[in-house]
C-alpha positions as CSV (number, residue, x, y, z in Angstrom):
1,M,-15.5,-10.3,-29.7
2,S,-17.3,-10.4,-26.3
3,S,-19.2,-7.4,-25.1
4,V,-17.2,-4.4,-24.3
5,E,-17.2,-3.1,-20.7
6,R,-17.2,0.7,-20.1
7,T,-14.8,0.4,-17.2
8,I,-12.7,-2.5,-15.8
9,I,-11.0,-2.0,-12.5
10,I,-8.1,-4.2,-11.6
11,G,-7.5,-4.4,-7.8
12,S,-9.5,-4.5,-4.6
13,G,-7.7,-2.2,-2.1
14,P,-8.9,1.3,-1.1
15,A,-8.1,2.6,-4.6
16,G,-10.0,-0.2,-6.4
17,W,-13.1,0.1,-4.2
18,S,-13.2,3.9,-4.3
19,S,-12.9,3.7,-8.1
20,A,-15.8,1.2,-8.1
21,I,-18.0,3.4,-5.9
22,Y,-17.6,6.5,-8.1
23,A,-17.8,4.5,-11.3
24,G,-20.9,2.8,-10.1
25,R,-22.6,6.0,-9.1
26,A,-21.8,7.3,-12.6
27,N,-23.7,4.4,-14.0
28,L,-20.6,2.9,-15.6
29,Q,-21.5,-0.6,-14.3
30,P,-17.8,-1.2,-13.4
31,L,-16.4,-4.7,-13.5
32,V,-13.9,-5.3,-10.7
33,F,-11.2,-8.0,-10.8
34,Q,-10.5,-8.3,-7.1
35,G,-7.7,-10.9,-7.5
36,A,-7.6,-14.7,-7.3
37,I,-7.5,-16.8,-4.1
38,T,-4.4,-18.8,-4.9
39,E,-1.4,-20.0,-2.9
40,Q,0.9,-17.8,-4.8
41,N,-1.2,-14.7,-3.9
42,R,-1.3,-15.8,-0.3
43,L,2.4,-16.2,-0.1
44,Q,3.2,-12.8,-1.6
45,G,0.3,-10.9,0.1
46,T,-1.8,-10.2,-2.9
47,L,-5.1,-11.9,-1.9
48,P,-8.4,-9.9,-2.5
49,L,-9.0,-6.8,-0.4
50,G,-5.4,-5.5,-0.7
51,Q,-2.7,-4.7,1.9
52,L,-5.1,-2.9,4.2
53,S,-6.8,-6.2,4.9
54,L,-3.5,-7.4,6.4
55,T,-3.4,-4.6,9.0
56,T,-5.0,-4.2,12.4
57,E,-6.2,-0.9,13.8
58,V,-6.8,1.9,11.3
59,E,-6.7,5.1,13.4
60,N,-6.1,7.6,10.6
61,Y,-8.8,7.0,8.0
62,A,-11.1,10.0,8.1
63,G,-14.7,9.3,9.2
64,F,-14.0,6.5,11.6
65,P,-13.5,7.9,15.1
66,S,-13.1,5.4,17.9
67,G,-16.4,4.1,19.2
68,K,-18.9,1.3,18.9
69,L,-18.9,-0.1,15.4
70,R,-20.1,-3.7,15.7
71,E,-23.8,-3.2,15.1
72,F,-23.1,-1.0,12.0
73,L,-20.7,-3.6,10.6
74,T,-23.0,-6.5,11.0
75,T,-25.9,-4.7,9.4
76,A,-24.1,-2.9,6.6
77,I,-22.1,-5.8,5.2
78,H,-23.8,-8.7,3.4
79,P,-24.4,-11.6,5.8
80,D,-22.4,-14.1,3.7
81,R,-19.4,-11.8,3.9
82,V,-19.9,-11.2,7.7
83,A,-19.9,-15.0,8.2
84,A,-16.5,-15.3,6.5
85,M,-14.9,-12.4,8.4
86,P,-12.9,-12.8,11.7
87,P,-15.2,-12.3,14.7
88,I,-16.2,-8.7,15.0
89,E,-15.4,-7.5,18.4
90,E,-16.0,-4.2,20.1
91,H,-12.7,-2.3,20.2
92,A,-11.6,1.1,21.5
93,H,-10.0,2.1,18.2
94,A,-12.0,3.0,15.1
95,V,-12.0,0.2,12.6
96,T,-9.7,-2.6,11.5
97,G,-8.2,-2.9,8.0
98,P,-10.3,-6.0,7.1
99,E,-13.5,-4.3,8.4
100,L,-12.8,-1.1,6.4
101,M,-12.2,-3.1,3.2
102,E,-15.4,-5.1,3.6
103,L,-17.4,-1.9,4.1
104,M,-15.8,-0.4,0.9
105,R,-16.5,-3.6,-1.0
106,Q,-20.2,-3.6,0.1
107,Q,-20.6,0.1,-0.8
108,A,-19.2,-0.6,-4.3
109,T,-21.7,-3.5,-4.8
110,N,-24.5,-1.3,-3.6
111,F,-23.8,1.0,-6.5
112,G,-23.8,-1.8,-9.1
113,A,-20.1,-2.9,-9.2
114,R,-19.7,-6.5,-10.4
115,I,-16.9,-8.5,-9.0
116,I,-14.8,-11.4,-10.4
117,T,-12.4,-13.2,-8.1
118,D,-9.6,-13.7,-10.5
119,D,-6.3,-12.2,-11.6
120,I,-5.6,-10.3,-14.8
121,V,-2.4,-11.9,-16.2
122,S,-1.9,-9.9,-19.3
123,V,-3.2,-6.8,-21.2
124,D,-3.1,-5.3,-24.6
125,F,-3.4,-1.5,-24.5
126,S,-2.1,-1.0,-28.1
127,K,-5.6,-0.9,-29.6
128,R,-9.2,-0.1,-28.6
129,P,-11.1,-1.6,-27.1
130,F,-8.5,-2.7,-24.6
131,T,-8.0,-6.5,-24.1
132,L,-7.5,-8.1,-20.7
133,V,-6.8,-11.7,-20.2
134,S,-7.6,-13.3,-16.8
135,L,-6.2,-16.4,-15.1
136,E,-9.3,-18.5,-15.3
137,S,-12.3,-16.4,-16.5
138,G,-11.3,-15.8,-20.1
139,T,-10.7,-12.6,-22.1
140,F,-12.4,-9.3,-21.5
141,H,-12.6,-6.0,-23.4
142,A,-13.0,-2.5,-22.1
143,E,-13.2,1.1,-23.2
144,T,-11.4,2.3,-20.1
145,V,-9.2,0.5,-17.5
146,I,-8.3,1.6,-14.0
147,V,-5.1,-0.1,-12.7
148,A,-5.3,-0.3,-8.9
149,T,-3.2,-3.4,-8.1
150,G,-1.2,-1.9,-5.2
151,A,2.2,-3.1,-4.0
152,R,3.3,-6.2,-2.2
153,A,5.7,-6.7,0.8
154,N,9.4,-7.2,0.2
155,Y,11.5,-10.0,1.5
156,L,15.3,-10.0,2.3
157,G,16.1,-12.6,-0.4
158,L,18.0,-15.0,1.9
159,P,17.9,-18.7,0.9
160,S,17.2,-19.6,4.5
161,E,14.4,-17.1,4.6
162,E,12.7,-18.8,1.6
163,A,13.3,-22.2,3.2
164,F,11.3,-21.2,6.3
165,K,8.4,-19.2,4.7
166,N,5.2,-20.4,6.4
167,R,7.2,-22.2,9.0
168,G,8.2,-19.1,10.9
169,V,8.9,-16.5,8.3
170,S,6.0,-14.2,7.3
171,A,5.4,-10.7,5.9
172,C,2.0,-10.3,7.6
173,A,1.8,-10.2,11.4
174,V,-2.0,-9.8,11.3
175,C,-2.3,-12.9,9.2
176,D,-0.1,-15.2,11.2
177,G,0.9,-13.5,14.5
178,A,-1.8,-15.2,16.6
179,L,-0.9,-18.7,15.4
180,P,0.0,-21.2,18.2
181,R,3.7,-21.4,17.1
182,F,4.2,-17.7,17.8
183,R,2.3,-17.3,21.1
184,N,4.4,-16.7,24.2
185,K,7.6,-17.1,22.1
186,P,10.2,-14.5,21.1
187,L,9.7,-13.0,17.7
188,V,11.7,-10.9,15.3
189,V,10.5,-7.9,13.2
190,V,12.7,-6.5,10.4
191,G,12.4,-2.8,9.5
192,G,12.5,0.7,10.9
193,G,9.4,2.4,9.5
194,D,5.8,2.8,10.6
195,S,4.9,-0.6,9.3
196,A,7.7,-2.3,11.3
197,V,6.7,-0.6,14.5
198,E,3.0,-1.4,13.9
199,E,3.9,-5.1,13.3
200,A,6.1,-5.2,16.4
201,T,3.4,-3.6,18.6
202,Y,0.8,-5.9,17.3
203,L,3.0,-9.0,17.9
204,S,3.8,-7.9,21.4
205,K,0.2,-8.9,22.3
206,Y,1.1,-12.5,21.7
207,A,4.9,-12.8,21.9
208,S,7.0,-13.1,25.0
209,K,9.5,-10.6,23.4
210,V,9.8,-8.8,20.1
211,Y,13.2,-8.0,18.6
212,L,13.0,-5.0,16.2
213,V,16.0,-5.3,13.8
214,V,17.0,-1.9,12.5
215,R,19.9,-1.3,10.1
216,R,20.8,2.1,11.4
217,D,20.8,3.9,14.7
218,V,17.4,5.6,14.2
219,L,13.9,4.6,13.3
220,R,12.2,6.0,10.1
221,A,8.8,5.7,11.8
222,S,6.7,8.7,12.7
223,K,7.3,10.2,16.1
224,I,4.2,8.8,17.7
225,M,5.0,5.3,16.4
226,Q,8.6,5.6,17.6
227,Q,7.4,6.4,21.1
228,R,5.1,3.4,21.1
229,A,8.0,1.1,20.4
230,L,10.2,2.8,23.0
231,N,7.5,2.6,25.6
232,N,6.7,-1.0,25.0
233,S,8.5,-3.2,27.5
234,K,8.2,-6.2,25.3
235,I,10.0,-4.6,22.3
236,E,13.8,-4.5,22.2
237,I,15.4,-2.6,19.4
238,L,18.6,-4.0,17.9
239,W,20.4,-1.1,16.3
240,H,23.0,-1.3,13.6
241,S,21.7,-4.8,12.9
242,Q,20.6,-7.0,10.0
243,V,19.5,-10.6,9.6
244,K,22.2,-12.8,8.2
245,E,20.5,-16.2,8.4
246,V,17.3,-17.8,9.5
247,L,18.0,-20.9,11.6
248,G,15.8,-24.0,12.2
249,D,15.1,-27.6,11.1
250,D,12.6,-29.6,9.2
251,K,10.7,-30.7,12.3
252,A,10.5,-27.5,14.3
253,G,10.6,-25.0,11.5
254,M,12.3,-21.7,12.3
255,T,13.9,-21.6,15.8
256,A,16.4,-18.7,15.7
257,V,17.8,-15.8,13.7
258,K,21.5,-15.0,13.2
259,I,21.9,-11.2,13.4
260,H,25.0,-9.3,12.4
261,N,25.9,-6.1,14.2
262,S,27.7,-3.7,11.9
263,H,29.4,-1.9,14.9
264,S,30.7,-4.8,16.8
265,Q,31.1,-7.0,13.7
266,K,29.7,-9.9,15.7
267,D,27.0,-12.4,14.8
268,I,24.5,-13.3,17.6
269,D,21.9,-16.0,17.4
270,Y,18.5,-14.9,18.9
271,S,16.0,-17.6,19.7
272,A,12.8,-16.9,17.9
273,S,9.9,-18.9,16.5
274,G,9.0,-16.3,13.9
275,M,10.4,-13.5,11.8
276,F,8.2,-10.8,10.2
277,L,9.4,-8.6,7.4
278,A,8.4,-5.0,7.1
279,I,10.9,-3.6,4.7
280,G,8.9,-1.9,1.9
281,H,6.9,-2.9,-1.1
282,T,7.1,-3.8,-4.8
283,P,4.4,-2.5,-7.1
284,N,2.2,-5.2,-8.7
285,T,2.8,-4.4,-12.3
286,N,4.2,-7.7,-13.8
287,F,1.0,-8.3,-15.7
288,L,1.5,-5.1,-17.6
289,K,4.5,-6.4,-19.5
290,G,5.6,-3.1,-20.9
291,Q,2.1,-1.8,-21.8
292,L,2.4,1.2,-19.6
293,E,5.3,3.5,-18.8
294,L,6.7,2.9,-15.3
295,N,9.1,5.1,-13.2
296,D,12.5,4.0,-12.1
297,K,11.1,2.1,-9.1
298,G,8.6,0.2,-11.2
299,Y,5.5,2.1,-10.3
300,V,3.0,3.2,-13.0
301,K,3.8,6.7,-14.0
302,W,1.2,9.4,-14.2
303,S,1.7,11.3,-17.5
304,T,0.1,14.6,-16.2
305,P,0.4,16.2,-12.7
306,F,-2.8,15.9,-10.6
307,R,-4.3,13.5,-13.1
308,T,-4.5,9.7,-13.0
309,W,-3.7,9.5,-16.7
310,T,-1.1,7.0,-17.7
311,S,1.0,6.8,-20.9
312,V,-2.0,5.3,-22.7
313,E,-5.2,7.4,-23.2
314,G,-8.1,5.7,-21.5
315,V,-6.0,3.8,-19.0
316,F,-5.8,5.3,-15.5
317,S,-4.0,4.2,-12.4
318,A,-4.7,4.7,-8.7
319,G,-3.3,3.9,-5.3
320,D,0.0,2.4,-4.3
321,V,0.7,1.0,-7.8
322,S,1.5,4.6,-8.7
323,D,2.4,6.0,-5.3
324,D,5.9,5.3,-3.9
325,Y,5.8,8.3,-1.6
326,Y,2.6,8.6,0.5
327,R,1.3,5.0,0.5
328,Q,-1.6,5.7,2.8
329,A,-5.1,4.2,2.6
330,I,-6.7,7.6,2.4
331,T,-4.5,8.8,-0.4
332,S,-5.2,5.6,-2.3
333,A,-8.9,6.0,-1.9
334,G,-8.6,9.6,-3.1
335,T,-6.8,8.7,-6.2
336,G,-9.3,5.9,-6.8
337,C,-12.0,8.6,-6.8
338,M,-9.9,10.7,-9.3
339,A,-9.4,7.7,-11.6
340,A,-13.1,7.0,-11.8
341,L,-13.9,10.6,-12.5
342,D,-11.1,10.7,-15.2
343,A,-12.5,7.5,-16.8
344,E,-16.1,8.9,-16.8
345,R,-14.9,12.2,-18.4
346,Y,-12.9,10.3,-21.0
347,L,-15.9,8.2,-21.9
348,A,-18.1,11.3,-22.2
349,E,-15.6,13.2,-24.3
350,H,-15.4,10.3,-26.7
351,G,-19.2,9.9,-26.9
352,I,-19.3,6.5,-25.3
353,I,-21.7,7.6,-22.6
């Protein structure tokens, strides 16, 4: 058997890095699997650094008021990572998602976290030490495990949607919204929550017009986000509507969306070069294959209130993989802290540290 790690952390969003920071400070020398850089992960939005790296402005993460941040970013983050980041520009808001994730990652490495750019594809939590099998890096063993794999964006499931993925259809406005095919063209955003309004607002910087497709006659977004959408002259909300089909051809890719109005019972084709989905998430738990108890929505279930304990002693979970209610960066980071503390206390109680 290979050497046994004290703590292995699976995931690299706010929960994963927060876990790594606290575990590192406790001298647990955590090993972090931040995810693989594969085409599959790109398509489903599960590349390293988590969902927050796919967002723009982060206005509600405590400790980052608006102001000049560029000098701090370029000196705090390792030069090799800075070189790979999008250009760091001065902005009136506080920090962007990718910037915040890079800062968290750097802070974790400062405290001794080791990082492997790979996916964990299966686990065996039936015996100790726990066994984790990676996609390319081999098999690993650990006394404790923190699952912080988050949740990925959902799609509508239309055959035409699948046909035009990467040719107009996307679940990440920040990743793709500035591409030439979307600039100065009408775009469609599907959804009625905060994420949908944020995507529509972001895309309005590039698009000639943004259609926000909402199934009901109200938005689920917070009041401030609703007001942003209503005040944006480039955003038109299509109430009582749902996407019926994505239209296009092999040469041009997506060119329009057929939208059905449930009140008029009419289908209308809206010219658009892109459609962006913002309709919820699915927890990234496929690799667990029944090793942990999940709730009815597929999220890892905490066995004890106010603890990150799962159905297996010594395995903890943090962030959106266990949170189908709040789903905020700051709550994810908080539970990441909790999971690391729970892991440290478990190891101490069992005489491992």
